[in-house]
DSSP file (Angstrom, degrees, kcal/mol; ACC not computed):
  #  RESIDUE AA STRUCTURE BP1 BP2  ACC     N-H-->O    O-->H-N    N-H-->O    O-->H-N    TCO  KAPPA ALPHA  PHI   PSI    X-CA   Y-CA   Z-CA
    1    1 A X              0   0    0      0, 0.0     2,-0.1     0, 0.0    15,-0.1   0.000 360.0 360.0 360.0 121.8    1.4   -2.0   26.5
    2    2 A X        -     0   0    0     15,-0.1     2,-0.6     1,-0.1    15,-0.2  -0.373 360.0-154.0 -64.9 138.9   -1.9   -0.5   25.5
    3    3 A X  E >   -A   16   0A   0     13,-2.8    13,-1.6    15,-0.1     3,-1.5  -0.810  15.2-157.3-117.6  87.9   -1.9    3.3   24.9
    4    4 A X  E 3  S+A   15   0A   0     -2,-0.6    11,-0.2     1,-0.3     9,-0.0  -0.450  74.9  10.4 -72.6 132.9   -5.4    4.4   25.6
    5    5 A X  E 3  S+     0   0A   0      9,-1.5    -1,-0.3    -2,-0.2    10,-0.2   0.595  84.1 132.5  78.0   9.7   -6.5    7.6   24.1
    6    6 A X  E <  S+     0   0A   0     -3,-1.5     2,-0.3     8,-0.7     9,-0.1   0.815  78.7   4.2 -64.4 -29.7   -3.4    7.7   22.0
    7    7 A X  E    S-A   14   0A   0      7,-0.9     7,-2.8    -4,-0.2     2,-0.3  -0.897  73.2-133.6-143.0 172.0   -5.5    8.6   18.9
    8    8 A X  E     -Ab  13 154A   0    145,-2.6   147,-3.1    -2,-0.3     2,-0.5  -0.943   1.6-149.4-128.6 156.0   -9.2    9.3   18.1
    9    9 A X  E >  S-A   12   0A   0      3,-2.4     3,-1.9    -2,-0.3   145,-0.1  -0.957  88.8 -24.0-121.5 112.0  -11.5    8.1   15.4
   10   10 A X  T 3  S-     0   0    0     -2,-0.5    -1,-0.1     1,-0.3     3,-0.1   0.863 130.9 -48.7  50.9  40.4  -14.1   10.7   14.6
   11   11 A X  T 3  S+     0   0    0      1,-0.2     2,-0.5     0, 0.0    -1,-0.3   0.243 112.5 119.1  89.5 -10.3  -13.5   12.1   18.0
   12   12 A X  E <   -A    9   0A   0     -3,-1.9    -3,-2.4     1,-0.0    -1,-0.2  -0.770  69.0-116.3 -90.3 126.4  -13.8    8.9   20.0
   13   13 A X  E     -A    8   0A   0     -2,-0.5     2,-0.3    -5,-0.2    -5,-0.2  -0.336  34.4-165.2 -62.2 141.0  -10.6    7.9   21.9
   14   14 A X  E     -A    7   0A   0     -7,-2.8    -9,-1.5   -11,-0.1    -7,-0.9  -0.833  16.2-123.0-124.3 159.5   -9.0    4.6   20.7
   15   15 A X  E     -A    4   0A   0     -2,-0.3   113,-2.8   -11,-0.2     2,-0.4  -0.908  17.9-150.8-108.0 126.2   -6.4    2.3   22.2
   16   16 A X  E     -AC   3 127A   0    -13,-1.6   -13,-2.8    -2,-0.5     2,-0.3  -0.837   9.9-146.8 -98.0 136.2   -3.2    1.5   20.4
   17   17 A X  E     + C   0 126A   0    109,-2.4   109,-1.0    -2,-0.4   -15,-0.1  -0.766  58.1  32.2-103.4 147.3   -1.6   -1.9   21.1
   18   18 A X  S    S-     0   0    0     -2,-0.3     2,-0.3   106,-0.2   104,-0.1  -0.098  97.1 -57.4  92.5 166.5    2.2   -2.4   20.9
   19   19 A X        -     0   0    0    102,-0.4     2,-0.2   103,-0.1   106,-0.1  -0.589  56.9-109.9 -80.4 137.0    5.0   -0.1   21.8
   20   20 A X        -     0   0    0     -2,-0.3     2,-0.6   104,-0.1   104,-0.2  -0.470  29.6-130.9 -67.1 134.4    5.3    3.2   19.9
   21   21 A X        -     0   0    0    102,-0.8     2,-0.3    -2,-0.2    -1,-0.1  -0.802  28.8-158.0 -89.5 123.2    8.2    3.2   17.4
   22   22 A X    >   -     0   0    0     -2,-0.6     3,-2.1     1,-0.1   124,-0.3  -0.670  26.4 -88.7-106.5 154.1   10.3    6.3   17.9
   23   23 A X  T 3  S+     0   0    0     -2,-0.3   124,-0.2     1,-0.2    -1,-0.1  -0.346 116.1  32.7 -54.6 133.0   12.7    8.3   15.7
   24   24 A X  T 3  S+     0   0    0    122,-3.0    -1,-0.2     1,-0.4     2,-0.1   0.126  95.1 114.8 101.6 -20.7   16.2    6.8   16.3
   25   25 A X  S <  S-     0   0    0     -3,-2.1   121,-3.1   120,-0.1     2,-0.4  -0.425  74.0-110.2 -80.7 154.6   14.9    3.3   16.8
   26   26 A X  B     -E  145   0B   0    119,-0.2   119,-0.2    -2,-0.1    -4,-0.1  -0.724  40.2-111.6 -79.0 135.0   15.7    0.4   14.6
   27   27 A X        -     0   0    0    117,-3.0     2,-0.1    -2,-0.4    96,-0.1  -0.439  35.6-114.2 -63.0 140.1   12.5   -0.6   12.7
   28   28 A X        -     0   0    0     94,-0.1     2,-0.1     1,-0.1    -1,-0.1  -0.464  32.1-101.5 -72.0 147.8   11.3   -4.1   13.9
   29   29 A X        +     0   0    0     -2,-0.1     2,-0.3    14,-0.1    -1,-0.1  -0.443  53.4 168.3 -66.0 148.9   11.3   -6.9   11.5
   30   30 A X        -     0   0    0     -2,-0.1    14,-0.8    -3,-0.1     2,-0.4  -0.931  28.1-139.1-152.4 169.5    7.8   -7.6   10.1
   31   31 A X  E     +F   43   0C   0     -2,-0.3    88,-0.3    12,-0.2     2,-0.3  -0.951  20.2 173.7-145.0 125.5    6.1   -9.6    7.4
   32   32 A X  E     -F   42   0C   0     10,-2.2    10,-2.5    -2,-0.4     2,-0.3  -0.839  23.2-127.0-121.4 160.3    3.2   -8.3    5.2
   33   33 A X  E     +FG  41 112C   0     79,-2.4    79,-3.4    -2,-0.3     2,-0.3  -0.789  22.9 176.9-113.4 151.7    1.6  -10.0    2.3
   34   34 A X  E     -F   40   0C   0      6,-2.4     6,-2.6    -2,-0.3     2,-0.5  -0.944  27.3-119.7-143.1 167.7    0.9   -8.9   -1.3
   35   35 A X  E     +F   39   0C   0     58,-0.4     4,-0.2    -2,-0.3     2,-0.1  -0.949  41.7 146.1-113.1 122.9   -0.7  -10.5   -4.4
   36   36 A X  S    S-     0   0    0      2,-2.4    -2,-0.0    -2,-0.5    -1,-0.0  -0.585  93.3 -34.5-152.9  85.1    1.4  -10.7   -7.6
   37   37 A X  S    S-     0   0    0     -2,-0.1     2,-0.2     3,-0.0    -2,-0.1   0.664 139.6  -5.5  70.6  15.9    0.5  -13.9   -9.5
   38   38 A X  S    S-     0   0    0      2,-0.0    -2,-2.4     0, 0.0     2,-0.3  -0.725 105.7 -52.8 145.7 167.2    0.0  -15.5   -6.0
   39   39 A X  E     +F   35   0C   0     -2,-0.2     2,-0.3    -4,-0.2    -4,-0.2  -0.541  59.9 169.6 -72.2 130.2    0.5  -14.6   -2.4
   40   40 A X  E     -F   34   0C   0     -6,-2.6    -6,-2.4    -2,-0.3     2,-0.3  -0.864  23.0-126.1-133.6 169.3    4.0  -13.3   -1.5
   41   41 A X  E     -F   33   0C   0     -2,-0.3     2,-0.4    -8,-0.2    -8,-0.2  -0.868   8.6-160.4-122.2 154.2    5.6  -11.7    1.5
   42   42 A X  E     +F   32   0C   0    -10,-2.5   -10,-2.2    -2,-0.3     2,-0.3  -0.990  17.9 177.6-121.6 135.3    7.6   -8.5    2.2
   43   43 A X  E >   -F   31   0C   0     -2,-0.4     3,-0.5   -12,-0.2     4,-0.4  -0.813  46.5 -97.2-127.3 177.2    9.7   -8.2    5.3
   44   44 A X  G >> S+     0   0    0    -14,-0.8     3,-1.5    -2,-0.3     4,-1.0   0.864 122.0  60.0 -60.1 -37.8   12.1   -5.5    6.6
   45   45 A X  G >4 S+     0   0    0      1,-0.3     3,-0.5   -15,-0.2    -1,-0.2   0.866  98.8  57.9 -61.8 -36.0   15.0   -7.5    5.2
   46   46 A X  G <4 S+     0   0    0     -3,-0.5    -1,-0.3     1,-0.2    -2,-0.2   0.647 109.2  46.0 -66.1 -14.5   13.6   -7.0    1.7
   47   47 A X  G X4 S+     0   0    0     -3,-1.5     3,-1.1    -4,-0.4    -1,-0.2   0.588  85.7 106.5-105.0 -14.4   13.6   -3.3    2.1
   48   48 A X  T <<  +     0   0    0     -4,-1.0    95,-0.2    -3,-0.5    94,-0.1  -0.357  63.5  50.3 -71.6 148.3   17.1   -2.7    3.5
   49   49 A X  T 3  S+     0   0    0     93,-3.1     2,-0.3     1,-0.2    -1,-0.2   0.057 108.2  54.2 112.5 -22.8   19.7   -1.2    1.3
   50   50 A X  S <  S-     0   0    0     -3,-1.1    -1,-0.2    92,-0.3    33,-0.2  -0.960  98.0 -92.0-133.6 151.4   17.5    1.8    0.1
   51   51 A X  E     -h   83   0C   0     31,-0.6    33,-2.3    -2,-0.3     2,-0.4  -0.364  46.5-144.1 -55.3 145.8   15.6    4.4    2.2
   52   52 A X  E     -hI  84 140C   0     88,-2.4    88,-3.1    31,-0.2     2,-0.5  -0.970  13.2-157.5-126.7 136.1   12.1    3.2    2.8
   53   53 A X  E     -hI  85 139C   0     31,-3.1    33,-2.8    -2,-0.4     2,-0.6  -0.949  12.6-167.5-108.0 121.9    8.8    5.2    2.9
   54   54 A X  E     -hI  86 138C   0     84,-2.8    84,-2.3    -2,-0.5     2,-0.6  -0.950   5.2-173.9-112.5 114.5    6.0    3.5    4.9
   55   55 A X  E     -hI  87 137C   0     31,-2.6    33,-2.5    -2,-0.6     2,-0.5  -0.951  10.8-162.5-108.3 121.8    2.5    4.9    4.6
   56   56 A X  E     +hI  88 136C   0     80,-3.1    80,-2.0    -2,-0.6     2,-0.3  -0.918  12.7 173.5-110.1 126.6    0.1    3.1    6.9
   57   57 A X        -     0   0    0     31,-2.5    33,-0.3    -2,-0.5    76,-0.3  -0.933  37.1-130.7-129.8 150.7   -3.7    3.3    6.4
   58   58 A X  S    S-     0   0    0     -2,-0.3    32,-1.0     1,-0.2    75,-0.3   0.971  90.2 -13.6 -64.4 -49.1   -6.7    1.7    8.1
   59   59 A X    >   -     0   0    0     30,-0.1     3,-1.5    31,-0.1     6,-0.3  -0.942  45.8-142.2-160.5 129.2   -8.3    0.7    4.7
   60   60 A X  T 3  S+     0   0    0     -2,-0.3    -1,-0.1     1,-0.3    -2,-0.0   0.556  98.7  75.5 -69.1  -4.6   -7.9    1.5    1.0
   61   61 A X  T 3  S+     0   0    0      4,-0.1     2,-0.4     5,-0.0    -1,-0.3   0.299  84.3  81.5 -86.4   8.8  -11.7    1.3    0.8
   62   62 A X  S <> S-     0   0    0     -3,-1.5     4,-2.2     1,-0.1     5,-0.2  -0.902  83.8-122.2-120.0 151.5  -12.0    4.6    2.5
   63   63 A X  H  > S+     0   0    0     -2,-0.4     4,-2.7     1,-0.2     5,-0.2   0.878 108.6  46.2 -53.7 -51.4  -11.7    8.2    1.0
   64   64 A X  H  > S+     0   0    0      1,-0.2     4,-2.8     2,-0.2    -1,-0.2   0.912 112.9  50.9 -64.1 -44.8   -8.9    9.5    3.2
   65   65 A X  H  > S+     0   0    0     -6,-0.3     4,-2.4     1,-0.2    -1,-0.2   0.872 111.1  49.1 -63.2 -37.5   -6.8    6.3    2.8
   66   66 A X  H  X S+     0   0    0     -4,-2.2     4,-2.8     2,-0.2     5,-0.3   0.945 110.9  49.5 -63.8 -48.3   -7.2    6.6   -1.0
   67   67 A X  H  X S+     0   0    0     -4,-2.7     4,-2.7     1,-0.2     5,-0.2   0.939 112.2  48.7 -57.9 -46.2   -6.2   10.3   -1.0
   68   68 A X  H  X S+     0   0    0     -4,-2.8     4,-2.5     1,-0.2     5,-0.3   0.946 114.1  44.9 -58.7 -49.8   -3.1    9.4    1.1
   69   69 A X  H  X S+     0   0    0     -4,-2.4     4,-2.3     1,-0.2    -2,-0.2   0.932 116.3  45.4 -63.5 -45.8   -2.1    6.5   -1.1
   70   70 A X  H  X S+     0   0    0     -4,-2.8     4,-2.3     2,-0.2    -1,-0.2   0.884 113.5  50.2 -66.1 -40.9   -2.6    8.4   -4.4
   71   71 A X  H  X S+     0   0    0     -4,-2.7     4,-2.6    -5,-0.3    -2,-0.2   0.938 114.3  42.2 -61.2 -49.6   -0.9   11.6   -3.1
   72   72 A X  H  X S+     0   0    0     -4,-2.5     4,-2.3    -5,-0.2    -2,-0.2   0.872 110.6  57.8 -71.2 -35.8    2.2    9.7   -1.9
   73   73 A X  H  X S+     0   0    0     -4,-2.3     4,-0.7    -5,-0.3    -1,-0.2   0.937 113.3  39.8 -59.9 -45.4    2.3    7.6   -5.0
   74   74 A X  H >< S+     0   0    0     -4,-2.3     3,-0.6     1,-0.2     4,-0.4   0.924 116.4  49.6 -67.5 -43.1    2.5   10.9   -7.2
   75   75 A X  H 3< S+     0   0    0     -4,-2.6     3,-0.3     1,-0.2    -2,-0.2   0.835 115.5  42.7 -66.1 -34.4    4.9   12.7   -4.8
   76   76 A X  H >< S+     0   0    0     -4,-2.3     3,-1.6     1,-0.2     4,-0.4   0.529  86.1  94.9 -92.7  -7.5    7.3    9.8   -4.6
   77   77 A X  G X< S+     0   0    0     -4,-0.7     3,-1.2    -3,-0.6     4,-0.2   0.853  81.3  55.6 -55.5 -41.0    7.3    8.8   -8.4
   78   78 A X  G 3  S+     0   0    0     -4,-0.4    -1,-0.3    -3,-0.3     3,-0.2   0.703 114.0  39.9 -66.6 -19.8   10.4   10.9   -9.2
   79   79 A X  G X> S+     0   0    0     -3,-1.6     3,-2.5     1,-0.1     4,-0.9   0.341  80.3 116.6-108.9   5.4   12.4    9.0   -6.6
   80   80 A X  T <4 S+     0   0    0     -3,-1.2     3,-0.4    -4,-0.4    -1,-0.1   0.762  74.7  50.8 -53.2 -33.6   11.0    5.5   -7.2
   81   81 A X  T 34 S+     0   0    0     -4,-0.2    -1,-0.3     1,-0.2    -2,-0.1   0.646 113.0  45.4 -80.9 -11.3   14.3    4.0   -8.3
   82   82 A X  T <4 S+     0   0    0     -3,-2.5   -31,-0.6   -32,-0.0     2,-0.3   0.504 115.0  43.1-106.5  -4.8   16.2    5.3   -5.3
   83   83 A X  E  <  -h   51   0C   0     -4,-0.9     2,-0.4    -3,-0.4   -31,-0.2  -0.839  69.8-122.4-136.1 166.2   13.6    4.3   -2.6
   84   84 A X  E     -h   52   0C   0    -33,-2.3   -31,-3.1    -2,-0.3     2,-0.5  -0.948  28.1-168.2-103.6 131.8   11.2    1.6   -1.3
   85   85 A X  E     +h   53   0C   0     -2,-0.4    24,-2.7    22,-0.3     2,-0.4  -0.990  10.2 172.8-126.3 124.8    7.6    2.8   -1.0
   86   86 A X  E     -hj  54 109C   0    -33,-2.8   -31,-2.6    -2,-0.5     2,-0.5  -0.982  20.6-159.9-138.8 124.2    5.1    0.6    0.8
   87   87 A X  E     -hj  55 110C   0     22,-3.1    24,-2.6    -2,-0.4     2,-0.4  -0.906  20.3-161.6 -98.8 129.7    1.5    1.3    1.9
   88   88 A X  E     +hj  56 111C   0    -33,-2.5   -31,-2.5    -2,-0.5     2,-0.3  -0.934  22.3 141.6-117.2 133.5    0.4   -1.1    4.7
   89   89 A X  E     - j   0 112C   0     22,-1.8    24,-3.2    -2,-0.4    25,-0.2  -0.865  57.4-107.9-147.2-175.5   -3.1   -1.9    5.8
   90   90 A X  S    S+     0   0    0    -32,-1.0    22,-0.1   -33,-0.3   -31,-0.1   0.300  76.4 121.6-102.1   7.5   -5.2   -4.8    7.0
   91   91 A X  S    S-     0   0    0     20,-0.2    23,-0.4   -33,-0.1    -2,-0.2  -0.228  77.0 -92.4 -59.1 158.6   -7.1   -5.0    3.7
   92   92 A X     >  -     0   0    0      1,-0.1     4,-2.2    21,-0.1     3,-0.4  -0.510  32.6-119.1 -71.4 146.0   -6.8   -8.4    1.9
   93   93 A X  H  > S+     0   0    0      1,-0.2     4,-2.6     2,-0.2   -58,-0.4   0.846 114.0  55.3 -56.0 -36.5   -4.0   -8.5   -0.6
   94   94 A X  H  > S+     0   0    0      2,-0.2     4,-2.1     1,-0.2    -1,-0.2   0.899 109.0  46.4 -67.5 -39.5   -6.4   -9.1   -3.5
   95   95 A X  H  > S+     0   0    0     -3,-0.4     4,-2.4     2,-0.2    -2,-0.2   0.897 112.9  50.7 -66.0 -38.9   -8.4   -5.9   -2.6
   96   96 A X  H  X S+     0   0    0     -4,-2.2     4,-2.6     1,-0.2    -2,-0.2   0.943 110.9  48.1 -62.6 -48.1   -5.2   -3.9   -2.4
   97   97 A X  H  X S+     0   0    0     -4,-2.6     4,-1.8     1,-0.2    -1,-0.2   0.875 110.9  51.1 -61.9 -39.7   -4.1   -5.2   -5.7
   98   98 A X  H  X S+     0   0    0     -4,-2.1     4,-2.6     2,-0.2    -1,-0.2   0.915 110.0  50.5 -59.7 -47.2   -7.5   -4.4   -7.3
   99   99 A X  H  X S+     0   0    0     -4,-2.4     4,-2.3     1,-0.2    -2,-0.2   0.935 108.8  50.1 -59.1 -47.6   -7.3   -0.8   -5.9
  100  100 A X  H  <>S+     0   0    0     -4,-2.6     5,-2.3     1,-0.2     4,-0.4   0.857 112.6  47.9 -63.8 -34.0   -3.8   -0.2   -7.2
  101  101 A X  H ><5S+     0   0    0     -4,-1.8     3,-0.8    -5,-0.2    -1,-0.2   0.945 113.7  46.6 -66.1 -47.1   -4.8   -1.4  -10.7
  102  102 A X  H 3<5S+     0   0    0     -4,-2.6    -2,-0.2     1,-0.2    -1,-0.2   0.823 120.6  38.1 -64.9 -35.1   -8.0    0.7  -10.7
  103  103 A X  T 3<5S-     0   0    0     -4,-2.3    -1,-0.2    -5,-0.2    -2,-0.2   0.319 107.5-119.5-102.5   6.1   -6.1    3.9   -9.5
  104  104 A X  T < 5 +     0   0    0     -3,-0.8     2,-0.9    -4,-0.4    -3,-0.2   0.887  46.6 173.3  56.1  43.3   -2.9    3.3  -11.5
  105  105 A X      < +     0   0    0     -5,-2.3    -1,-0.2    -6,-0.2    -2,-0.1  -0.754  13.8 148.0 -85.4 110.0   -0.8    3.1   -8.4
  106  106 A X        +     0   0    0     -2,-0.9    -1,-0.2    -3,-0.1    -2,-0.1   0.657  62.5  51.7-118.2 -26.4    2.7    2.1   -9.6
  107  107 A X  S    S+     0   0    0      1,-0.1     2,-0.5     2,-0.0   -22,-0.3   0.905 100.0  65.5 -82.4 -44.6    5.2    3.8   -7.2
  108  108 A X  S    S-     0   0    0    -39,-0.1   -22,-0.2   -24,-0.1     2,-0.2  -0.669  70.8-154.2 -81.9 126.5    3.7    2.5   -3.9
  109  109 A X  E     - j   0  86C   0    -24,-2.7   -22,-3.1    -2,-0.5     2,-0.4  -0.551  17.3-132.4 -83.9 163.9    3.8   -1.2   -3.3
  110  110 A X  E     - j   0  87C   0    -24,-0.2     2,-0.4    -2,-0.2   -22,-0.2  -0.954  19.2-171.8-123.3 145.4    1.1   -2.5   -1.0
  111  111 A X  E     - j   0  88C   0    -24,-2.6   -22,-1.8    -2,-0.4     2,-0.5  -1.000  12.8-145.6-133.4 132.8    1.4   -4.9    2.0
  112  112 A X  E     -Gj  33  89C   0    -79,-3.4   -79,-2.4    -2,-0.4     3,-0.3  -0.831  12.3-170.8-104.5 133.9   -1.4   -6.5    3.9
  113  113 A X     >  +     0   0    0    -24,-3.2     4,-1.1    -2,-0.5   -23,-0.2  -0.012  52.4 119.6-102.9  27.4   -1.1   -7.2    7.6
  114  114 A X  T  4  +     0   0    0    -23,-0.4    -1,-0.2   -25,-0.2   -24,-0.1   0.819  62.7  57.6 -64.4 -33.8   -4.4   -9.2    7.6
  115  115 A X  T  4 S-     0   0    0     -3,-0.3    -1,-0.2     1,-0.1    -2,-0.1   0.965 128.8  -9.0 -72.6 -53.4   -3.1  -12.5    8.8
  116  116 A X  T  4 S-     0   0    0      0, 0.0    -2,-0.1     0, 0.0    -1,-0.1   0.548  78.1-121.3-123.0 -10.2   -1.5  -11.9   12.1
  117  117 A X     X  +     0   0    0     -4,-1.1     4,-2.6     3,-0.1     5,-0.3   0.735  62.1 146.4  69.3  20.4   -1.4   -8.1   12.7
  118  118 A X  H  >  +     0   0    0    -87,-0.2     4,-2.4     1,-0.2     5,-0.2   0.917  68.4  44.9 -52.8 -51.0    2.4   -8.5   13.1
  119  119 A X  H  > S+     0   0    0    -88,-0.3     4,-2.4     1,-0.2     6,-0.3   0.956 113.5  51.0 -63.9 -49.6    3.2   -5.2   11.5
  120  120 A X  H  4>S+     0   0    0      1,-0.2     5,-3.1     2,-0.2     6,-0.9   0.898 113.6  43.3 -54.7 -45.5    0.5   -3.4   13.6
  121  121 A X  H  <5S+     0   0    0     -4,-2.6  -102,-0.4     3,-0.2     3,-0.4   0.879 114.9  47.9 -74.1 -36.8    1.6   -4.8   16.9
  122  122 A X  H  <5S+     0   0    0     -4,-2.4    -1,-0.2    -5,-0.3    -2,-0.2   0.829 116.6  43.3 -72.3 -29.8    5.4   -4.3   16.3
  123  123 A X  T  <5S-     0   0    0     -4,-2.4  -102,-0.8    -5,-0.2    -1,-0.2   0.443 112.5-118.8 -92.1  -2.0    4.9   -0.7   15.1
  124  124 A X  T   5S+     0   0    0     -4,-0.5    -3,-0.2    -3,-0.4  -106,-0.2   0.828  81.5 116.3  72.4  30.9    2.5    0.1   17.9
  125  125 A X      < +     0   0    0     -5,-3.1     9,-2.8    -6,-0.3     2,-0.6   0.375  27.4 120.8-118.2   4.4   -0.3    0.9   15.5
  126  126 A X  E     -CD  17 133A   0   -109,-1.0  -109,-2.4    -6,-0.9     2,-0.8  -0.614  56.3-141.6 -74.8 116.4   -3.0   -1.8   16.1
  127  127 A X  E  >> -CD  16 132A   0      5,-3.3     4,-2.6    -2,-0.6     5,-0.6  -0.737   9.7-156.6 -78.6 109.8   -6.3   -0.1   17.1
  128  128 A X  T  45S+     0   0    0   -113,-2.8    -1,-0.2    -2,-0.8  -112,-0.1   0.885  88.1  48.2 -59.9 -42.9   -7.6   -2.5   19.7
  129  129 A X  T  45S+     0   0    0   -114,-0.4    -1,-0.2     1,-0.2  -113,-0.1   0.823 126.2  26.6 -70.7 -28.5  -11.3   -1.4   19.3
  130  130 A X  T  45S-     0   0    0     -3,-0.4    -2,-0.2     2,-0.2    -1,-0.2   0.568  89.7-135.4-109.8 -14.3  -11.3   -1.7   15.4
  131  131 A X  T  <5S+     0   0    0     -4,-2.6     2,-0.2     1,-0.2    -3,-0.1   0.800  70.5 113.7  50.8  32.9   -8.6   -4.2   14.7
  132  132 A X  E   <S-D  127   0A   0     -5,-0.6    -5,-3.3    -7,-0.1     2,-0.3  -0.709  73.4 -96.9-117.9 170.7   -7.4   -1.9   12.0
  133  133 A X  E     -D  126   0A   0    -75,-0.3    -7,-0.2   -76,-0.3   -43,-0.1  -0.692  34.8-116.7 -92.8 147.7   -4.1    0.0   11.8
  134  134 A X        -     0   0    0     -9,-2.8     2,-0.5    -2,-0.3    19,-0.1  -0.388  39.6 -95.5 -71.4 159.4   -3.8    3.6   12.8
  135  135 A X        +     0   0    0     17,-0.3    17,-2.1   -78,-0.1     2,-0.3  -0.679  64.6 148.7 -79.6 126.6   -2.9    6.2   10.1
  136  136 A X  E     -IK  56 151C   0    -80,-2.0   -80,-3.1    -2,-0.5     2,-0.4  -0.966  36.8-148.2-153.8 165.5    0.9    6.7   10.2
  137  137 A X  E     -IK  55 150C   0     13,-2.3    13,-2.2    -2,-0.3     2,-0.4  -0.994  16.6-179.2-140.0 134.3    3.9    7.6    8.1
  138  138 A X  E     -IK  54 149C   0    -84,-2.3   -84,-2.8    -2,-0.4     2,-0.5  -0.981  14.0-158.2-130.4 147.5    7.5    6.4    8.7
  139  139 A X  E     -IK  53 148C   0      9,-2.1     8,-3.3    -2,-0.4     9,-1.4  -0.995  13.6-168.9-122.2 126.6   10.8    7.0    6.9
  140  140 A X  E     -IK  52 146C   0    -88,-3.1   -88,-2.4    -2,-0.5     6,-0.2  -0.888  18.2-128.0-112.2 143.1   13.5    4.5    7.4
  141  141 A X    >   -     0   0    0      4,-2.5     3,-1.7    -2,-0.4   -91,-0.2  -0.213  45.3 -84.6 -74.2 179.0   17.1    5.0    6.3
  142  142 A X  T 3  S+     0   0    0      1,-0.3   -93,-3.1    29,-0.2   -92,-0.3   0.723 131.2  51.3 -62.7 -22.3   18.9    2.4    4.2
  143  143 A X  T 3  S-     0   0    0    -95,-0.2    -1,-0.3   -94,-0.1   -95,-0.1   0.566 123.1-101.5 -90.1 -11.3   19.8    0.3    7.4
  144  144 A X  S <  S+     0   0    0     -3,-1.7  -117,-3.0     1,-0.3     2,-0.3   0.583  72.3 144.2 102.0   9.4   16.2    0.4    8.7
  145  145 A X  B     -E   26   0B   0   -119,-0.2    -4,-2.5     1,-0.1     2,-0.4  -0.675  55.1-113.8 -86.5 140.9   16.5    3.1   11.3
  146  146 A X  E     +K  140   0C   0   -121,-3.1  -122,-3.0    -2,-0.3    -6,-0.2  -0.596  40.5 165.9 -76.7 122.9   13.5    5.3   11.8
  147  147 A X  E     +     0   0C   0     -8,-3.3     2,-0.3    -2,-0.4    -7,-0.2   0.522  69.5  25.5-110.8 -15.2   14.3    8.9   10.7
  148  148 A X  E     +K  139   0C   0     -9,-1.4    -9,-2.1  -126,-0.1    -1,-0.4  -0.980  62.8 178.1-151.4 139.4   10.7   10.2   10.6
  149  149 A X  E     +K  138   0C   0     -2,-0.3     2,-0.4   -11,-0.2   -11,-0.2  -0.985   4.9 171.0-145.4 130.5    7.5    9.1   12.4
  150  150 A X  E     -K  137   0C   0    -13,-2.2   -13,-2.3    -2,-0.3     2,-0.7  -0.939  10.0-173.5-138.7 117.3    4.0   10.5   12.4
  151  151 A X  E     -K  136   0C   0     -2,-0.4   -15,-0.2   -15,-0.2     2,-0.2  -0.953  34.1-128.8-102.2 110.6    1.0    8.8   14.0
  152  152 A X        -     0   0    0    -17,-2.1   -17,-0.3    -2,-0.7     7,-0.1  -0.423  10.2-144.2 -63.0 123.7   -1.9   10.9   12.9
  153  153 A X  S    S+     0   0    0     -2,-0.2  -145,-2.6     1,-0.2     2,-0.5   0.798  88.2  45.3 -66.0 -29.4   -3.9   11.8   16.1
  154  154 A X  B >  S-b    8   0A   0   -147,-0.2     3,-2.0     1,-0.1  -145,-0.2  -0.970  74.1-151.5-115.4 115.2   -7.3   11.6   14.3
  155  155 A X  T 3  S+     0   0    0   -147,-3.1   -97,-0.2    -2,-0.5  -146,-0.2   0.784  93.7  59.8 -54.5 -32.1   -7.7    8.7   12.1
  156  156 A X  T 3  S+     0   0    0   -148,-0.2     2,-0.3    -3,-0.1    -1,-0.3   0.289  94.9  81.2 -83.7  11.3  -10.1   10.5    9.8
  157  157 A X  S <  S-     0   0    0     -3,-2.0     2,-0.1    -5,-0.1    -5,-0.1  -0.837  82.4-108.8-117.1 157.7   -7.5   13.2    8.9
  158  158 A X        -     0   0    0     -2,-0.3    -4,-0.1     1,-0.1   -93,-0.1  -0.409  35.9-108.7 -79.4 153.8   -4.7   13.1    6.4
  159  159 A X        -     0   0    0     -2,-0.1     2,-1.1     1,-0.1    -1,-0.1  -0.190  40.5 -89.8 -73.2 174.3   -1.0   12.9    7.5
  160  160 A X     >  -     0   0    0      1,-0.2     4,-1.2   -23,-0.0    -1,-0.1  -0.748  46.4-173.2 -85.4  96.3    1.4   15.9    7.2
  161  161 A X  H  > S+     0   0    0     -2,-1.1     4,-2.2     1,-0.2     3,-0.3   0.923  70.7  55.8 -62.8 -50.0    2.7   15.2    3.6
  162  162 A X  H  > S+     0   0    0      1,-0.2     4,-2.5     2,-0.2     5,-0.2   0.897 106.1  47.2 -57.7 -50.3    5.5   17.8    3.4
  163  163 A X  H  > S+     0   0    0      1,-0.2     4,-2.1     2,-0.2    -1,-0.2   0.861 112.2  51.9 -63.2 -31.9    7.6   16.9    6.4
  164  164 A X  H  X S+     0   0    0     -4,-1.2     4,-1.9    -3,-0.3    -1,-0.2   0.913 111.4  46.3 -68.0 -42.7    7.5   13.2    5.5
  165  165 A X  H  X S+     0   0    0     -4,-2.2     4,-2.3     2,-0.2    -2,-0.2   0.887 112.1  51.2 -67.8 -37.9    8.7   13.9    2.0
  166  166 A X  H  X S+     0   0    0     -4,-2.5     4,-1.7    -5,-0.2    -2,-0.2   0.890 108.6  52.0 -64.4 -38.8   11.5   16.2    3.3
  167  167 A X  H  X S+     0   0    0     -4,-2.1     4,-0.5     1,-0.2    -2,-0.2   0.919 109.1  49.9 -64.0 -41.5   12.6   13.5    5.8
  168  168 A X  H >< S+     0   0    0     -4,-1.9     3,-1.4     1,-0.2     4,-0.3   0.923 109.5  51.1 -62.0 -45.7   12.8   11.0    2.9
  169  169 A X  H >< S+     0   0    0     -4,-2.3     3,-1.1     1,-0.3    -1,-0.2   0.823 101.5  63.7 -59.4 -32.0   14.9   13.5    0.8
  170  170 A X  H 3< S+     0   0    0     -4,-1.7    -1,-0.3     1,-0.2    -2,-0.2   0.672 105.6  43.3 -69.8 -16.5   17.2   14.0    3.7
  171  171 A X  T <<        0   0    0     -3,-1.4    -1,-0.2    -4,-0.5   -29,-0.2   0.318 360.0 360.0-112.4   7.7   18.4   10.3    3.6
  172  172 A X    <         0   0    0     -3,-1.1    -1,-0.1    -4,-0.3    -2,-0.1   0.507 360.0 360.0 -77.1 360.0   18.7   10.0   -0.2
């Protein structure tokens, strides 16, 4: 079900496709792609067993998305062995891999929703007008239940970092 005006991009109302994922819900299964010696996939099943931090960005080729990814990478580094950390966008896996190498991103893994938009539709984050993902942050417990959710109302703004990190700490 489309959610018109759910977010804005530089002040212009945008439509989100898919159902909004709420705290207390089980995260839907999804599949995103990454590059590591070839194209590979990550699904929800690959993440279960540890708390998971999902940082969703429109494109790693933009300043705010880069800031978000670098900040979460640094903030989560001390917990890296206890959690899964994943940045999801619709960028190509090769571009995501190049960005992580250039910026020394080692804590956050990256997953691309470029093929089908499966993640974006299932999480209710596909921006209809742009075919990009809305900026969002989710924390899942070890079983895949959503314990924190933020869809940033203005795509050109950063998420609320502290509450997301605190939510993650609460499920460690």
